[in-house]
Each structure stands twice: as C-alpha cells, then as structure tokens.
C-alpha positions in Angstrom: -53.4 15.2 7.3 -52.8 11.8 5.6 -52.7 13.1 2.0 -53.0 16.2 -0.2 -56.3 15.5 -2.1 -56.7 18.6 -4.2 -55.6 16.6 -7.3 -56.7 13.7 -9.4 -54.0 11.5 -7.7 -53.7 11.9 -4.0 -50.3 13.0 -2.7 -49.1 11.5 0.6 -48.3 14.1 3.1 -45.0 12.5 4.1 -43.9 12.3 0.4 -44.8 15.9 -0.1 -42.8 16.9 3.0 -39.7 15.1 1.7 -39.9 16.6 -1.8 -40.7 20.1 -0.5 -37.7 20.1 1.8 -36.7 23.7 1.2 -40.1 24.8 2.4 -38.7 24.4 5.9 -37.0 27.6 7.1 -34.6 25.5 9.4 -33.5 23.5 6.4 -32.9 26.6 4.3 -30.9 28.3 7.1 -28.7 25.2 7.7 -28.1 24.7 4.0 -26.9 28.3 3.8 -24.3 27.6 6.5 -23.4 24.2 5.0 -22.7 26.0 1.7 -19.5 27.4 3.3 -18.0 24.0 3.5 -19.4 22.6 0.2 -18.0 25.6 -1.7 -14.7 25.2 0.1 -14.6 21.5 -0.9 -15.3 22.4 -4.6 -12.5 25.0 -4.6 -10.2 22.7 -2.6 -10.6 20.0 -5.3 -10.0 22.6 -8.0 -6.8 23.7 -6.4 -5.7 20.1 -6.0 -6.4 19.3 -9.6 -4.3 22.2 -10.8 -1.6 21.6 -8.2 -1.1 18.0 -9.5 0.1 19.4 -12.8 2.7 21.5 -11.0 4.2 18.7 -8.8 7.9 18.3 -9.6 10.1 16.5 -8.9 8.3 13.5 -7.5 9.4 9.9 -7.2 6.6 7.3 -7.0 7.4 3.8 -6.0 4.8 1.1 -6.7 5.2 -2.3 -5.2 5.1 -5.4 -7.3 6.5 -8.9 -7.4 9.5 -7.9 -9.4 11.0 -5.4 -6.9 9.1 -2.2 -7.6 8.1 0.1 -10.4 9.8 3.5 -10.1 8.4 6.6 -11.8 10.1 10.0 -11.8 7.8 13.0 -12.5 9.7 16.1 -13.5 8.5 19.3 -15.2 5.5 17.7 -16.8 7.3 14.6 -18.0 7.6 11.2 -16.5 9.9 8.1 -16.8 8.9 4.7 -15.5 11.5 2.0 -14.8 11.5 -1.4 -13.2 15.2 -1.4 -12.1 15.5 -4.6 -10.2 17.2 -7.7 -11.7 15.1 -10.8 -12.4 17.1 -12.5 -9.7 14.9 -10.7 -7.1 11.7 -12.2 -8.5 13.3 -15.6 -9.0 14.4 -15.8 -5.4 11.0 -14.6 -4.2 9.1 -17.1 -6.3 11.1 -20.1 -5.1 11.0 -18.9 -1.5 7.2 -18.9 -1.7 7.2 -22.7 -2.0 6.3 -23.4 1.7 3.7 -20.6 1.5 2.2 -22.2 -1.6 1.8 -25.5 0.3 0.4 -23.8 3.4 -2.4 -21.9 1.6 -3.6 -25.3 0.2 -3.5 -27.3 3.4 -4.5 -24.4 5.8 -8.3 -25.0 5.6 -7.7 -28.7 6.6 -5.2 -28.3 9.5 -7.8 -29.6 12.0 -9.0 -32.4 9.7 -6.4 -33.5 7.2 -8.2 -36.7 6.6 -10.8 -34.8 4.7 -8.4 -35.1 1.7 -9.9 -32.4 -0.5 -6.4 -30.9 -0.3 -4.8 -33.8 -2.1 -5.6 -32.8 -5.7 -4.6 -29.1 -5.5 -1.4 -30.2 -3.6 -0.5 -32.7 -6.4 -1.1 -29.9 -9.0 1.3 -27.6 -7.0 3.8 -30.5 -7.0 3.6 -30.5 -10.8 4.4 -26.8 -10.8 7.4 -27.3 -8.6 8.7 -30.1 -10.7 8.6 -28.0 -13.9 10.3 -25.1 -12.0 13.0 -27.5 -10.7 13.7 -28.8 -14.2 14.1 -25.2 -15.4 16.2 -23.9 -12.6 19.6 -24.6 -14.3 18.6 -22.5 -17.3 17.3 -19.5 -15.2 20.6 -17.7 -15.0 21.1 -18.1 -11.3 24.4 -17.7 -9.4 25.7 -21.1 -8.3 25.0 -20.5 -4.6 21.4 -19.4 -5.4 20.9 -22.4 -7.6 21.8 -24.7 -4.7 19.5 -22.9 -2.2 16.6 -22.8 -4.7 17.0 -26.5 -5.5 16.9 -27.3 -1.7 13.7 -25.3 -1.2 11.9 -26.8 -4.2 12.9 -30.4 -3.5 12.0 -29.9 0.2 8.5 -28.9 -0.9 8.1 -31.7 -3.3 9.3 -34.2 -0.6 6.7 -32.9 1.9 4.0 -33.2 -0.8 5.0 -36.7 -1.7 4.8 -37.9 1.9 1.5 -36.2 2.5 -0.1 -37.5 -0.6 1.2 -41.0 -0.1 -0.3 -41.2 3.4 -3.3 -39.0 2.7 -2.6 -37.0 5.8 -0.2 -34.5 7.3 0.5 -32.8 10.6 1.5 -29.3 11.7 4.7 -30.9 13.1 5.5 -32.4 9.8 5.1 -29.1 8.0 7.2 -27.3 10.6 9.9 -29.9 10.3 9.9 -29.4 6.5 10.2 -25.6 6.8 12.9 -25.8 9.4 15.0 -27.9 7.0 14.8 -25.2 4.3 15.1 -22.1 6.5 18.8 -21.5 5.8 18.2 -21.9 2.1 15.4 -19.3 2.2 17.6 -17.0 4.1 20.2 -17.3 1.3 17.5 -16.5 -1.2 16.5 -13.4 0.7 20.1 -12.2 0.7 20.3 -12.6 -3.0 17.0 -10.8 -3.5 18.0 -7.9 -1.2 21.3 -7.5 -3.0 19.5 -7.5 -6.4 17.0 -4.9 -5.2 19.6 -2.6 -3.6 21.9 -2.7 -6.7 19.1 -2.0 -9.2 17.4 0.8 -7.2 20.6 2.6 -6.2 21.8 2.6 -9.8 18.6 4.1 -11.0 18.4 6.7 -8.3 22.0 7.8 -8.8 21.2 8.4 -12.5 18.1 10.4 -11.7 20.0 12.4 -9.0 22.7 13.3 -11.6 20.0 14.3 -14.1 18.1 16.5 -11.7 21.1 18.1 -10.1 21.6 18.9 -6.4 19.0 21.7 -6.1 16.1 19.7 -7.7 17.1 16.5 -5.9 16.9 18.4 -2.6 13.3 19.3 -3.6 12.4 15.7 -4.4 9.3 14.3 -2.8 9.2 10.5 -2.7 5.9 8.6 -2.4 6.1 4.9 -1.4 2.8 3.1 -2.1 2.4 0.0 0.0 -0.2 -2.3 1.3 -0.5 -2.7 5.1 1.6 -5.8 5.4 4.7 -4.0 3.9 4.1 -0.5 5.1 6.6 -0.4 8.0 10.2 -0.5 6.8 9.1 -1.1 3.3 12.1 -2.5 1.4 12.2 0.3 -1.2 11.5 2.9 1.5 14.8 1.8 3.2 16.7 2.3 0.0 15.1 5.5 -1.1 15.6 7.0 2.4 19.3 6.7 2.3 19.5 8.1 -1.2 17.4 11.2 -0.6 18.7 14.6 0.6 19.0 14.0 4.3 17.9 17.5 5.3 14.5 16.9 3.8 14.0 13.2 3.9 11.9 13.2 7.1 9.3 15.5 5.6 9.5 14.5 1.9 9.6 10.7 2.1 6.0 9.7 2.5 4.5 6.2 2.7 0.8 5.9 1.6 -1.0 2.8 2.7 -3.1 1.2 0.0 -5.9 -1.2 0.3 -4.7 -3.3 -2.7 -2.2 -3.3 -5.5 -5.0 -2.3 -7.8 -5.0 1.1 -6.2 -1.2 1.3 -6.4 -1.0 4.0 -9.1 1.0 7.1 -9.9 -2.2 9.1 -10.2 -3.2 8.1 -6.6 0.2 9.1 -5.4 0.1 12.5 -7.0 -3.4 13.1 -5.8 -2.3 12.4 -2.2 0.8 14.5 -2.5 -1.1 17.5 -3.8 -3.4 17.2 -0.8 -0.4 17.0 1.5 1.4 20.0 0.1 -1.6 22.3 -0.1 -2.5 21.3 3.5 1.1 22.1 4.6 0.8 25.6 3.4 -2.8 26.0 4.6 -1.9 24.8 8.1 0.9 27.3 8.5 -1.2 30.2 7.3 -4.5 29.3 9.1 -2.9 28.4 12.4 0.3 30.5 12.5 0.2 30.7 16.4 -0.9 27.1 17.2 1.6 24.5 16.0 -0.4 21.6 17.6 -3.5 22.3 15.6 -1.5 23.2 12.5 0.3 19.8 12.7 -3.1 18.1 13.0 -4.4 19.8 9.9 -1.5 18.9 7.7 -0.7 15.5 9.2 -2.3 12.1 9.5 -3.8 13.0 12.9 -7.5 14.0 12.7 -8.0 17.7 13.4 -10.6 17.0 16.1 -8.5 14.3 17.8 -7.2 16.7 20.5 -10.6 18.0 21.4 -12.2 14.6 21.5 -9.4 13.2 23.7 -9.8 16.2 26.1 -13.5 15.6 26.4 -13.3 11.9 26.8 -10.6 12.2 29.5 -12.7 14.8 31.4 -16.5 14.2 31.4 -17.0 17.6 33.1 -15.6 19.2 29.9 -18.7 18.3 28.0 -20.8 20.6 30.3 -18.7 23.6 29.4 -19.1 23.2 25.6 
C-alpha cells in the first residue's frame, strides 16, 4: 500500500511505519530489554554526580604555558595556585624562537622563492627585536640572560639573511638551530629548576596541611594533551611527592583533546567514574580479575573476547 487514504491528506505508508514504531512487537520487546541498560546509565550518571561532591582529597594539574595550574580539592573546598616562577615561562618563550620561525616557513620548504613568508617573518623579527631590548629588565639570572640573548639574536640573524636573499634552505635553518642548541639546553635547565622548585614547595605545604593520613588518600589527576602525556613534566614531580604505596593506583593521567577541555570539572568527572568503576569491578567480578581489571581500567571490557575470536576464526562458530 503506497499510502493511507482514509483522511483528507494522504499519509505515506513508510512515514506511518516510522512514526508508529511501537506497533511492531519486535521493537517493543527489544526496547524492554534495552531499558535495562538505559536505566542503568541514568542511575550511573546520578551516582557519578553525587560522588563528585564527595571526592576528597584530589589534586588536579592543568597544563598551561606558565608551568601548570594546581588545584587541591578537599572536603568541599578548593584552592588553585600557579606555583611556578615566571622564569619558566620566560625560558619557554625564548626557546620557542626557532619554532616560531619554522611555523612561518614550513609551508614553503619546497618552494621558498614563493616569498609569501617574507612579510610574516619580518613581523616575527620585530617581535624578537622588542623582546631582545627588554631581556635585561626581565629579571633573568645572568647565565639565562646570556643564553636567551644568543637564541633571539640567532633567530634574528637567520631572518635577516633569508629576507635579504628572499630565500632559505633547510640546511641554513638546521645550521642556525645547531648554533643555538646549547643555549636552548641551558634555558631548559633553568625552566626545569623553576618548575621543580615551585611545585615541590606547594605540594609540601599541602602535604603538611592535609597530614599523613589524608595525603596517603590523595588522588592526583594530570590533565595533558597527547604530545605531553608520557612523562609529563608535572607528572614526574607529583609522582615523587605522593605516598609511594598508592602512587601507582592514585596518580592518573587523563589525555585531553585540547587545553580548552583541560578543566577541574573534567578531572573530577573522570575520577568519579574511575572510583565507582573500581568498586563495581571488584563486586561484580570477584572471581575473575582479568575481566574486573578491564571493567575498571582503560582496556575495553570486550577486548579479550574480540581478540580471542579474531585469533581463532573457529571460535565464531561456537558463539
């Protein structure tokens, strides 16, 4: 039947079938079964929402250009601190000089004569010149001042040559970066020292305020984008400051898509899910540690079953 015609305006049979979906007994039966999971998901989210309010103590570390934003959540209160000296950001900013040049010339590496890179490179030269003039007043240690000056001047010299000849080569760029490599290494050491000093001082204060028992219970969440997820700089510092009996299970790195998602709320949401899954896994699979670990960990719960079937085609016939 093409349409239902017992009305002023004909109704298409296919449209009627889609609207009247619950007229199909198979659909009603499946929906009744699906309702187990949808009801569980609703209650799961409700538990997570309530659990977030109970999380304590929790340290959340958000990455940023100044060394990290640290938030301690404890008994319903929170304190947020950026503990790292400006030396960290100053060293990082100067050391990004070659990267700043690279991102301008990269699209023209195969055809530098195109010359569209000249104007933005000259504009970056102006930025470097202003920074160089202000370096002596930035409060840098003498050794850092020397290394930063070398990096910035090296970048300006490369730009001067490239603009003057309206061309550049990869070899010329690599020659420039080789000449400033030791200066950048010096900057990295200053940045690392600034970060360690600042973060350790803050964590020692918070450890004293919490006391040994609560510090032992501390969960630490490091929020990081993929490029800084492994051996994240703050992860390394927090790891050696936490209670060593619990650090392996209570120091957690959560990979973020972007810094815009790098928030305390996201960290607490994920931690609540982790904690409630830990308890659920132990209670639901008390005799199967492998499946329990999959439920509470980053491995997908079905991973083992899928791997078994994929590795043995005959296993599909027995399902």
